[in-house]
N, C-alpha and C positions, 0 to 999 in steps of 0.2 A: 522576309524581304531584307535586302541589304540596306545599310545605313551609310551616311556620308562619312567616309574616312579617306582623305587624300583624293587621288584620282579613282573614280569608281568605274567598273566595267572590265571588259576583256576585249580581245581582238575579234569581235563579231560585228557584223553589219547590221543595218536597219532591218527590222522584221515587220513587214506590213501584213496584218491579218484582219484588216477592217472588213467588215461587212457593211461599210457605208453603203453598203449597198444592198443588195438583197438583205442587208444587215446580216451577213453570213460570216461572222467571226468564228474563229476556231482554228483547228489544226489543218494541215494540208488537205486539199481536196483529193479524192481518189477518182480518176477518170476511167471511163469505159469506152474503148474503141475510139480513141482520139486520133484522127489522121494527122499527118505531118502538117498539112495546110491549115487544119483547124487549130493545131497546137501553136502555130506561129502567132495567132492572134493573142492567145493566152500568155505566151512567153514574152510578148513585147510590151505589156501594159503594166504600169505600177498599180498597186492595190492600196486603197486607203482604208479608212475609215471610214468610226465612227460608224453585213451581214447582212436584213435583210434583209430590209427592210429590207431590203435586202440589200452598211458599212459595211466592201469589196471582198471577193473571194481570195483566200490565201492559197495560190497555186504553187507556192514554193519554187517558183521558176528561178533559173540561174540568169544572171545578167547577160545581155547580148555582148558580142565581142566588139562591136563598133560603137563608140561613144558619140552621143550628140548632146548639145546643151544649148540653152537659150542665150547665155552670155559667158559664164565662166565654165570652162571645161576641166579645170583642175585647180587645186589649191596649192599655193606655194608653202614653204616651210616657215614663213614669217607670220607673226600674229596679225590677224585681220579683225577689224572692229566693225560691228554692226549694231544697229539699234534693236533688231529683233532677229532671232534665229528660229526657224521652223523646221523641225525634224519630221520628215514625212511629206512627200509631194502628192498625196492622193487628194480626194475631193475636199476633205476638211482642211488640210494644210494649204492647198491652193486657194481655197475660198478665203481663208484668213488673210493670206498674202494680198489677194486682189482687193479685199475690203479695207485693209490698213494702208495700202500703197498710196492713196491720194493724200495722206497726211505728210508725205515726204520722208517717212522713216526709211532708213537703209535696211533692207530685208534680205536675209539669206535663207534659201530653201535647200535642205540637204535631202537627197533622194538616192536610195540604193540602186534603182534601176537606171541603166545608162541611156536607154532610148526613151524618147518622148512617147506618150500614149498615142495610139492610133484607133480611129473608128473606121469600120468597114461597112459600106452600104450594102454589100452583097451577102451579109450574114448577120445573125442576131447574136449579140454578146450574151452569154449565159448569166452574166452578172447584171441584174436589173434592180431598180429602186422604185418603190411606189411613193413618188414625191407628193407631199401635201401642198396646198395652196400657199402656206406659210413659207415652205422651202422654195417654191417657184418665185415668190415675191423677193426673197433674199437673193436668189440667183439672178433675177431680173435687175436688182439694184447693182449687181456687179457687172452688168452688161453681158452676161454669159447666156441668158435665156434666148435671145434672138438666134444665135448660131445653133443652139440646141434644137430649137423648134424647126430650123431650116434643115437639120439632119434627120432626126427621127424621135418624136415623142408621141405617146398615145394617150389622149385624154380619155377618162372614163366618167360616165355620168351616173352609174348605178353600181350597187353592191348587193350580192345575193348570198346569204349565209344560211346554212341549214344543218340539222342534226341527223346523223345516220341512224341513231337508235330511237326513232320516234318521228313526231310530226312538227317539232319545233323549227321555226324559220323566221328570219328577219330580212326585209327588203328595204334598201335605202335608195333614195333618188335625190340628185342635186336640186331638183325643183322644190323639194320640201323646205329648203333654206334659201331659195331664190339665188342659187349659185349657178355659174355656167358649167362647172365640172366639180367632181369630188376631188380629183387629183390627176396625176399623169404617171404612166409607167414609162420609165426612161432607162435605157442601157447606161451602165456606169461609164463606159467608154465615151458616150456622147457627152455626159456631164464633165468628165475630167478633161477631155480634149478641148471643150469650150473654155474651161477655166484656164488651162495652160495657154491657149491662144490669147485670152484676154490679158494674162500676166505679161505678155510680150509688149504691151503698150506702155509699160512702166519701166523706166530706166533704173529705178531704185530697187527692183526685184532681181536678185542674183541667184540663178539656179546652179547648184553644184550636183551633178549627176554622177552615178557610179561610185559614190563615196561610201566608206565604211567607218562607223563611229567606234572608237576605242573606249571612250568614257567621258564623263563630265566632271568638272571640278566642284568642290564644295562652294557654297555661296560666298562671295567676297563683298564686304561692305566698303563702299567708297569713303574717301577721306571726308570727315565731317558728317558722316552718316547720311549723305545725300544720294541715296540709291544703292543698288547692288549690281554685281556682275557675275556672270557664269562663263566659264570657258568650256569649249567642246573640243575634245582631242580626237583627231582622225587617224586612221591606220597608216596613212602615208607620212605621218609626223607633223602634219599641219595642225595649227591651233587657231580657233576663231572664238571671239567672245562677244557678248551682248548683254544688255541690261535685263533681257528676258529670253528664255528658251521655251518654245512651245513644243510639247510632246504630242505630235499627231501621227505617231508611228505604230498605231494599230493596237489590237487587243492584247498582244503579248509584248507590250511596250518595254523596251530596254530602259528608256529614260525614266519611266515610272519606277522601275526597280532600282536603278542607280540613285534616284532621288529619295529613296526610302519611303515611298508612298505605299501603304498597305492596301489590300483589296479584300472584299468579301466575294466569294465565288463558289459556284457549285454546278455540277453537270445536270442537264435536264433529263439525262438518260434517253435522249432522242438523237437521231441523225436526220439530216435533211438531204433530199435528192432534188437537184435542179437541172432543168433542161428546157429547150424550146420545142413545142409540138405544133403540128398542123392538124386542124380539126375539120370535120365534115360540114359543120355549120359555122356561121360567123359568130364572133365573140360578143357582138351587140354592145360594144363599149361598156362592158360590165366586168367587175372583179367578182370571181366566184370562189366560195370557200365552203368546204364540207368538213364538219367535225366528225371524226371516226374514233373508235376506242383506242386505236393505235396512234392517233395523232391527226392534225389537220392537213388537208390537201387544198392548196390554193392555185387557181388559174388566173393569171394576170394578163390582160389583153395587150397584144402587140399587133400593130398594123405595119406589115412588112412590105415595102414597095407597093403600097396601095391595097394590099390584100389583107382583109380583116379576119382571116381564118387561122391566125396564129395566136398562141398564148405562151407565156413563160410560166413554168410550174415550180412550186416549192412544196414538196411532199415530205412532211415531218412524220417520222415513224420510229419504231423501236430499232435498236441496233441489229437485232436478228433479222427483222423484216427488211431492213435496208440492205443487208448482205444478200438476201434472197432476190430482192428486186433488181439490184445492181448486176446480178449474175444472169439475168434473163436476156435473151436476144431481143432486138428492137421490136419485132412484131409481137412477141408475147408480152413484152412490157407495155406496148400500146394497148393491147387487149385488156390487160389488168387495169390499166389507167382508165380506160373507157368504162369498165365495170365499176371501179371505185368512185368515179365521177357520175355514176348513174346515167351515162349517156346524155347528159344535159345539153351537150352541143354535138350530139351524134357520136360517131366513131372518132377515135384518135387515129389519124391516117399515118403519121410518121413522127419521129422524134430525132432531135440532134443528139450528139454525144452527151451522156449523163455524167454528173459529178455529185459526190456526196461528201458531207462533212459533219462532224459532231457539233451539237449545240450546247453552249455553256453560258450561264449568266455570270457576269462579273461587274463589280462596281467598286471604284476607288473610294476609300474612306474620306478622302479630301481631294480637292482638285488642284491644289497648289502648294508649293513650298516657295520660299523666297527665291526669285530668279527663275522659277520653273512653274509651268502651268500645263494641265492636261486638257485635251479636247477630243471629242469623238470617241472612237472605240478604245483609245488609251484610258479614258475615264469610265466607260460603261459599255457593256454589250447585253442585249436582251434577245428573247425568243423572237423569231421572224414572223410569228403568226399574224400580226397586224401590220407588218411592214413599217415599223416606226424607228428602227435603228438608225438609218441614215438621216432621217428627219431630225432626230435628237442631236446627231452630230452636227448637222448644218445649223441648228439653233444654237448649239455651243459656239460655233464659228461666228454667227451673227452677233451674239451677245458679247463675245470676246472682242470682236472688231469694235463694237460700240464703246466698250469700257476702255480699250486701249486708245481709241481716238480721243475720247474725253480726257484721259490722263495726259496725253501728248499735248493737247490744246492748253491744258492748265500747267504745263511744264512739270508734271508730277511723274516721278520715276515709274516705270512700267512694272518692275518686278517686286513691288512691295505690297503689303497687306491692304493698304488703302485702295489699290487698283484691283488686285486679284481676289481679295475678299468679296468685293461687290459681285464679281463674275460668279464666284462659287455660290453666294447667297441667291443669285437669280437662277442658276441652272441646276444645282444639286436637288432642290425640292421637286422641281418639274420632272427631272429624270427619274427620281425615286418614285414619284407618283405613277409615271408610265410603266416603270419596271414592275411595280406592285400589281398594277392592273393586268399586265401580260402574264405575270406569274399566277394570278387568280384565274385568268382564262385557261391557262394551261392545266391547272389542277382541276378546275370545274369540268373541263371537257375531256379529262382522262377517264380511266375505268372507275366507275362508281357504282354503288348498289342500286337496285331497281328503283326504290323510292326517290333517291336523289336524281336519277335519270328522269323520272316523271316530273319532279320539280323543275329540273333544268329545261325540259321541253315546254312546260307551262310558262316558265319565266320568259323564254324567248318569244313565245306567242303573245304574252302580255305586253312586252316591249314593242313588238311589231304593231300592236293595236293601240298603243299610246303615243300619239303624235309628239307630245312634248318631250318624252324620253328619247324618242328616235331623233328629234332635232338636236338634243344635247349630245348624243353619241355622234351624230353627223358633224356637228361643229368641231368635236374633237378630231374626227377624221380629216377635216380640212385644216387643222392646226389653228383654229380660231379660239384662243383663250387669252386670258389676261397675263400681263407681265412679260410679253415677248418684246424683243427689240423693235424699234420703229420700222426698220426695213424688212420685217417679217410679219407685220400685223395684218390680219385678215379682217376686213370690214364686211359684215353681212347685214342684210336688211332685218 
């Protein structure tokens, strides 16, 4: 990775690869049979952070020709001063801006896409997230949840997980922990649109759309050692600066590289296929997941215009099998999907255009340098099998909001160790724990010898028959654990 020497970077734009959503971070999606009308939705929306849970799909779209903005449509060539610069206007970046704005900080959001995100009621966004209750509470604290619920969210009360090579299975129900729901399946465009609309209520949030970043400066210590500054250099010659720059620019974060933050990363040797399907039987407000030797298949319930026969799928499989499945015509694909899902909900009647992307785990060795902090997919990406990627990104946002607001109230500089070190100490262990858990699941449910398969089946059934263990796992699924920020704490009986 590059280190800080003068102006870092080159003439490239922001690169959103978040799978804040489906938690689907990675390289560009490959689409099959996308019509012009369908492509319009994908081309017009920014992608964030933070796969797959599905932190946003990176569709590698080009920016639209017509620019829109909330306030600033262009940057002039003079130095502009802000308290906080957020690079990346996806879910994580927009959430941080909305959370910090009540402090009165002057905030700039730099976004490569020129158009504001759009949600379309007549079609389902292929990028969805399985939001935990902790994430819902955080979004509610930002006043984004009411408009999300008014558009389209699908609560689910049950989870059904089973093993293809045996009899192992686990059934979860929200009643086991006296909760109303386990979580909500939400299209990323629903969440992002609500956050952008909420940001318009703050005069101190300044959106700069259609911009391309050339680099960032080394950290500058202010006179007397009272804080630091970073400058951000744009391709049009503009320069803006702030006491802290937030890198919310996705899994392949340029700011992370320019700041000299190293990562640990490896390929899962898996690719994921996502699409929306219509089923013969209703989804029963249940998330379904089948573990197969080639990878997990998940069906996430979507209630589309009152019809509960729809699901969003995330099918993780080997690269070779992914190529074969993507090459099938729609009817043959639906038939294979029905068979792989063991017809749990009858036949798969139809599917929307399919997209595929490689899966890769990535984690930054640290989350901050002076004047620079990472959040969402810029800090970490994980396997989408449990849908935790976007939730980890939103918890990053909630924690950073809390620490920045506390520092601002104490008149403490934002970009120094006393502020950012606390954020890292709160988030890095939690993210590592979840990443280790997902890696363990991925390896456990991969191809293993027969004796291990027997142990795996026996273990699943044992957990299913042990109420206390099931409750602990269910609490994790809701995001109910210690150390979370106040605006994301889940209280269960």
